N, C-alpha and C positions, 0 to 999 in steps of 0.2 A: 626185872626186864622181860618183856614177852619174847617168846622164841620167834626167830625169823621163819618166814614160810617154808623155806627149803628144809631147815633143821626140824620144824614141826612135822612136816610130811615124813622125813626120813625116821622119825620116832616111831611111826606107825608101820614100818616095814615088817616087824614081826607078824603083822596080820596076814602077811602073804601065805603063811603056813596054814591059815584056816580057809584059804581059797582054793585048795587043790581040786575041788569039784568044779570050778569055774575058771579054767585057765586063762580064757580070753579077758575076763574081768580083772584077774590077778595081773596079767600082762599090762593092761591099760593102767592100772594103779601104779605098778612099778615104773612105767614109762613116764607117768606124770611127775612122780618124785624125781626121776632122773632129769626130765626137762627143767623142772624149777631149780635143781641143784646146779645143772650146767649154766643156766642163765644167771643165777646169783654169782657163781664163781667167775665166769668169763666176762659178762656184761657189767656186773656191779663190783667185781673185784673183791668180793667177800672171801675171807681166808677160811674156806670150809673144809680144805682138805680133800681126800679121796672121795669120789661119788659113791655112796653106799648101795645105790641102786643100779650101778652099771652092770649091764649084761643080764639083769633079772627079768626084763621085760621083752625078751626076744622070742615071743610066740610067733611062729611062722604063719603068715596069711594063708587061708585056705586055697586061694587062687592066686598064683604069682605069674609075672611076665618077665621074660629075660630081657634085660637092657641090651640095646644093639651094641655090637662090636664096633671097633674103629673102622674096620674095612667096609662095613655095610654103610656107615655114615659117609665115608669117601665116595662110595658108589652112587650116592644120591646126585652127584654132579652130572651123571648120565641118565638120571630118572626122568620120566615125563614130568612136565611143569606142575601138573596137578599134584602128583605125588611128592615132588621136591617141596612144593609150598606147604602142603599139609604137614609134612615131616618137620620142616623148620619151624612152623608155628607151634606144633606140639612140644618139641624140644625146647624151644626158646621161651615159651610161656609156662611150661610145666603143667598145662591144662589137660583135662580129658580130651581125647581125640575129637569127639563131636563139638565140644565147646570151642576148641581151637579152629576146627575147620569151618565153622559158621561165624568166625569173627568179622566184624564190620571194620571198615576203614577208619571210621570215626572213633574206634576204640584205641586207636594209636595217636598220641599226642606228644611229639618230641621224645623226651626221656621216659615218658610214662605210658602205660598201657592199662586199659580197663579189662579185667578178666572176670570170667563167671564161674562161680562154684555151682554146678549143676545140682549137687546133691542138696545144698542148703538154699538153692535158688537165690543167690545173693551175688552182687558184683562188687569188686574192690579193685583199687588201683595199685599197681606194683611197678617197680622200676623195669624198664625195657633195655635189655642188654644191647650194646652197640652193634654187635653182629646182626642181630635180628632187625634192629632199626634200619641198618643199611640195606638189608635184603628187602624189607617192606617197602623202603623208598624206591628200590630198583624196579618194582613190579608195575607194569602198565595198569592204568585204571580202566577197568571194563564194567564197573558197577559199584554198588554200595559196599560190597563184601570182598573180602581178600580172595576167596575162591567163588567167584560169581557163577551162577546158573544163568542169570540174566541181569538186567540193570538193578533189580529190586530184591532178588532172591539169592541165597547162597546155594552152592552144591550141597546135596545131601551126603551124610556119612557113607551110605551104602554105595554111592557112585564113586567116591574117593577110595573106599576100601577095596572095591573091585578093581580099580586101576592099580592100586598097591599090590593086590595078590598077583595080578598079571606080571608086573615088574619083578616082584620077588621070585616067582617061578623062574624068570630068566637068569636069576642069580645062582640057580643051582640048589641042590639039596641042603647045603649048610645054612641057607637062609630060611628054610621052611619053619623053623621054630620061633621066629621073631614076627611081632605084630606091631601095629601102630601103637598100641598101649605101651609096648616096651620103651618107646621114646620117652614117655612120661616118667618111667622108671630110671631111664638113663639121665634125666634131668637131676633127680636126686643124687645119683652117683657122681655126676660132674660137679654139683654144688658141694657135696661132701669132700670130694677130692680137692676142691678149691679152698677148703678150710672153713666153710659155713657151718654155723651151729644148727642143732635141731630146730630151734626156734626160728632161725633165719630161713632155713629150708621150708618150714611150714608157712612162713609169710609169703613165699613165692608160690609154692604148689598147692597149699591148702590141704595137703594129705594128712592122715592120721599119724600120730606118734608111733603106732605099731608098724605102719608101712614104712616110715622114715628109718626106724631102727633096723627093719629087716634089710632094706636096700643099701643103707649105710655100711652094713657088714661087707657087702660087696666091694664098695669103694675102699674100705680099709684093707681088704684082702689084696686088691690091685695095687695099692700104694706099698704095702709091706712086700708083696712079691717083687715089685719093681726094685725096691731098696736092696732086697736080698740078692737078686739076679745082677744087679749093677756092681755089687762087691766082687763079682768074678773078674771084672775088668782090672781090678787092682793087683 
């Protein structure tokens, strides 16, 4: 009987020892094994046992962005409309800031939305969360885009980012480290905290396995710290 894909990949884990000079390649290899194993165990109910690649692919990305804290998300209610709309589009879609900021209205169709992977220059359809759907429906129509410059053109990233920096400055020094990119990372954290698998998160955000593993660790820490601190109430 041929080996299952996850088991076959796991059999090659000893190869990681030969990849010490290429840590990023080794990290991607281990993450691929981990993703296959998690999918087989959680989605296909294969009795595979403990994931042998768990924790092996946690190569830290060279450039990271801090996910926004809860207090900053709540502060969006008082943000200029441009900043608020851009932030909710980035967080709700999990897209890169520029792709979210330039979204057209016709990319939203009921429960679904068409998002764009700028790196791969491809578009694909994903489920639109009810909260984002309601927000989009509440916005006045002023053009073909969600953030219109005029009837046919969207606002550019630079214009939105400038408005964001002005708003962020008004929040004080503690907000200085956060950027619009951090909202995309927060999307990973929120999805992970909601119980989404790595494959499910990739289906929404289109991000690399490496990036998902890194930001999932932040979600795990948040969940574990909450559980630990809540025990003090007992």
